[in-house]
N, C-alpha and C positions, 0 to 999 in steps of 0.2 A: 858770396852772395847771399850761401843761404843763411849767415852770424849775421848779416843785416837786415834781412827780413826780421830773424829772432830780434835783435834791437829795437827794431822799428814797432813790433806788437808789446815789447813790452814798452815802450814809448807810450804806445796810445795809451795802453790800461793802464801807467799809472797817470795819465793826462782825464781819463776818465774818471779814475777814483779821484784825480785832485779838483773835478767837476763836481762830483757827486759830493765830496767837501765841501765846496762852496755854495752849492745848494744849501745842504744841512745849516749851512752857519748863516748862509743870506734866512733862510726861513727863521735859525734863535734870532737874528737882531732885527728882524722883520717883526717878530711877537713879541717882542721885549719895547720895540716903539709904538707898538699899537696896530703896526699894520696890517692886519688880519687877515687879508684879498692875496696881500702880496707873499704874508707867511706859508698861506694856505699855497699858494702856487710854488712856491718853490719848495716845499717837503712833499708836496704831491710829484715831484717832479724827480726827487731827489730817491723815495723809496720806490716808485714803479719805473727806474732804469733797469733793464736789461743788466746789467752791468753788479745791482745792488746786492746779488746774493755773493759778489764775490770778494763785498766789502767784512774789513776788519769785525768780530762780534761784538765788539764793545762799541764799534760805530753804528752799528746798523741797529742797536740796541737802543742806543741814546738816540738816533733818527727816529723810532719810533715815540721814545718819551717825547722829542721837538713835538712829535707830531700829534700828540694827546693833548700837550699844553695848547696847540695853536689850537685844537677844537675844543675845549672846553673853555677858552678865552670867549670865541664865538660864543659858543653857548652864553656863555656868561655877562656878552655885550649886549643884548637883548636890542642887538642889529637885525631888523626884519627881512634887510637886504641881502646881507652878508648871510643872513640864515636860507632863505630862497637858495644861493648856491650850496649849501652843507645842509641839505634837509634830515641827511643822516649822521649828523654829528656827531650823537652820543653814542651810537653803533661803531663810528672809525675811532671813538676815543676807548671805548671798550676792548675792540681789537687793536689798536696799538697797545694798549698796556699788555692784553696778555701775549703780544708776541717779544714786548719788552721780557716781561718776566719768565719766558724763554732761555735767557741765557742768566744763569747762576751766580757768578761774579756781577754782572754788571749788576744784579738786582741786590745782591748784597750789597756793593758798597754804593746803591741808591736808592737803599731800604723805604726810608723814611719819606721820602716824595713819591716815590712807586707809590707804599700803602697809601698815601693823603690822598691821591689821585686815584686811585681805584676805589677807595670810600668813599671818594664825593660821586663816583659812576654809581656805587651800587644803592647810593641815597638820591641819587636821581631818579633810576629806574625803579626804587621804591615810591617814589611822593607822585612819581608819572601813572603809576598803577597804581598809588591810592585813590589822584582825583578821577582818575578813569572810571574805578568800583564805585565811588560815590555819586556818580554822574550816571550809573548803568551801563557805563561802557565795557560792560564786563569782558568781550571777546579783546577787546584791544589789551585792556588790563593784566589778563593771565600770562601771555608772554613778556609782560616789562617785570612783573615779579616771578617769574621766573628765572629771568635775566640779573636779578637781585640776587636770589637763589644761592645761584652761579657763581658771582663774584663773591657771596658770603662764606659759600662753601669752602671756594680755594683759597679764604683768608682765616679758616677756621672759625669763624662765628658762630655763639650760642645762638645767634637772629635768625641760622638759616635755616631751618628746619620752619617757623614763621610765615617767611619767606616763602618757605614751600608750601605750604597751608596754604597763603593767597592764592597762589596759583593755580590750584588745584580748585582751590573753592570757587574763582572765577568763571575754570574753565568749564564748572560743573554749571554756573548759573547760564552759562551761554551755551548751555547743551552741547557742550563740545566731549560730549563724554567720553570718546577712546583716548582724548588727551589728560581728564581729569583721570582719568583711571590708572593713566601710566605715573601719572603727578602723584594720588594719594598711595599707589603703590611702593612709588620711591618711597613717600613718607614712612611707611609701614617698613622698609626693608631700615630706615634710619631708623630705629627703634623707637618710633609713635606706634603706640601698640596698643592705644586707647580704643574708648566705644566706639569716637564721632568716628574716629577711620571709618570703622565696620560699616559705619552709618552712609557715609558717603562712597564705599566702594559698593555699597548696597544699590546706591541712589542711579551710580553711572551703570553696574549690570541693568539695571528697570531698565534707565534709557535707552540702551542697546540691545532691549530684548529680549538679554537675559536671565528669565526668572532662576531657573536653576542654581543659578552663579549668585543670584541676587540672595534668594534662601540661604546659601549657606554662608554667607557675609551678617545676613543678618540673625541666622543660629551663634553662630562665632563671637558676634559679638553680645549676646545674649548671654554665652558661658560668661562672659566677664560681669556683667552687671543682668542680675533675670529681671530689675524692677523697671530696666529704664524705658519709659513710657516713647519716645518715639522709634524706639528701636522695635517696639511691640504693635503700636500705629502703623509702621513699613510692611509686617509680617502681616497685618490683618487686610492691608491693601493687597498686597503679594499672595493669599489666599483668594477675595472676594477675585483678582483679576482670573484664578482657576477655575474658580466657584467651588473652594472650600466653604462654605459657611457655615459649615459644624464648627469647623477648626476655627474658624475667626470670630462666631460667637465666641471661643472658651477665651481666646487670647483679648479680645474684649471684655470677659469680667472680668480678667486679670487684672486689666486696665481702671473698671471701678471699685476693684478693692484697694488698689492705690491713692484714686483720687472718688469717690462712692459721691459726693457732690458736684459731679462733672455730666451739664446740661445734654454738653455736644454728646458725648457717648451714648447715654442715651436716647437719646433722639436714634442715634448710629442702631443702634440694637432696634431700635422701633421699623426704622426704614427695612431692617435684613428681613425680621420677623414678619411683617405686613406685605411685603413683595411677594405674590403667589409663585413668582419663576426659580425662588427659592423654595423646592419644594420639601428638605429634607429640613427645614426650619420652621416655613410657613404656619401660623400660627395669631391671627388677629386678635384675641385675647390679650397674649403675652405683648403684641405691636401698643396696644389700647395702653395698657399700663406701663411700658417705658415712655409712649407719648403724655401721658398725665404726669409719671415723676419726673419728666425733663420741663413740663410745663409750669410744676410748682413750684420747683428750683426757680426759673425765670417767666414767670408770665407774659413777657414781652418775649418770645421767642417764636419768631413770626414762623418759622420754618413748621416749627411743633408744631403750632397750633392749626398753621393749615392742613400739615397730614394727617391731622387726628379727623379732623373733620373730612376732608377726602377718604377717609377708609372708613367711616361711615357712611360714607355714598357706596361705595365699591363693594363693600355690605349689603345692603340695601339692592342694588343690583344684581349680585347674586342670590339675593332673595325672590327679586322678580326675574328673574331668566327661570329658576326654582317650578317657581306660579307659574309660567306660562307651559311649562313642561308637562303641565298634571292632564290627568285623563279628565274631557270637560265634566263628567256624572262627579267630580272630587271641587265643587264650589266650597264647603265649608273651609277645606285647606286650603284651598286658593285665596280665600277672604283671608285666613288667618294670615297669610305667606304677604300679604299683601300691608295688609294691616301692621305689620312688624314690620317690613323693608318701608312703610311710613315711617315710623314709629324712629326708626335710623337714622333716617334723611332729620328727622325733627332734633334725636341729639345731636348732630354730627352741625344744625345752622348755626346755631351761637359761635361752636368755633371756627367757619368759616367767614360768619360774617364780622369779627376780630380781626379777621386775617386780613380781611378787605379791609377793614377802618386803618388798621398799620401800613400796611402796601397797597393802596385802590386801582391794583392795574386790570386793564382789559378783560385778561382772563381768570382771574379772579371774581372780577363781575358776572360772567357768562355764568360760571358756577354758581353764586350768589344765588341769581336767578334764575335759573334752571331749577334750586330748590324752593323757590317762593312761590314759582309754579305748581312742583309736585304738590306742593303743602295748599292748595289751593290760596297763597297769601297776595292779594291779586293787588291789593291795597300799597304792601311793600315794593310788589313788582314795576308796579309803576313808579314810583317813587324813586326808585333804583333806575330807570329808563330814564328820567327828568334830568337825573345829573350830569 
């Protein structure tokens, strides 16, 4: 009786194996004849059967290759109804090929077809990543580029690091700082050790609120290229966040030495020196000079023009406050300070007026009107109100 049971078990197993081979063969034939829906059903029945693991390794590998071929044909068919039945077709192709490649013997015998299909998957992932990136879908682009990288790396492609860089940059632009950090670190471990990697690592750490590691990456990058302007800017931003204005000014001056005609840098120095919250460097004369230099280089630089006008107003207000704090018997001193305050408003007027002409916003209009009133320029104030 025991022998009969064993024989029945063997026969049952053999029948199951034959059925699986039939499913695999059916899938192949359906695929060959362009009947992709039936091919998909047959191959899924084959690889998802509980006895699939008991098939010979080469038979398994062949089933995985058929599966990859079927889903690639579904993708290439452009049939929307068919694609709706297999929304993850590309991932299925990738998974199937990776399973197929686990069999070295089968891989060696079918290397050309397998690598060609793997290359097609890699290119499809890359193209999808590029399309997503170019349309601003950075979060979607990152995993596409990463999958392209994984395939390229497995093939030993020289383009692998480029694809990883695209994945990392996409994640960074999506503000997925932890993912981007992992990708950039992997890139560095792969031997890509240029300044840009440190710059991006610093941006990741800054995004995660880790200023200490951000500064470490900035300094590591500057060791490689002390004159890299964008890294110096990152360092300046880091210093400003920490309230280290003296150090920030030193680094901005390094940038100015590299680019003396950079009006933006001069403007930034003006804002730093003109902000009385920056007690270590507050200096209105220096602020004026930097704003004036920026305007000399770019006469239409709105921000510098407006800020210079606003600086004169701030200086005027400080003198008025000082005058109001004098004892009542200090009449001459009071009048002198009020006159100086009025002169400062008069000096700042052309800058605010030009700023309003450049960008006639309600905020600037109110500032300009206040200056006209202080200077008793009533006709100008009325004309401004009438606009």
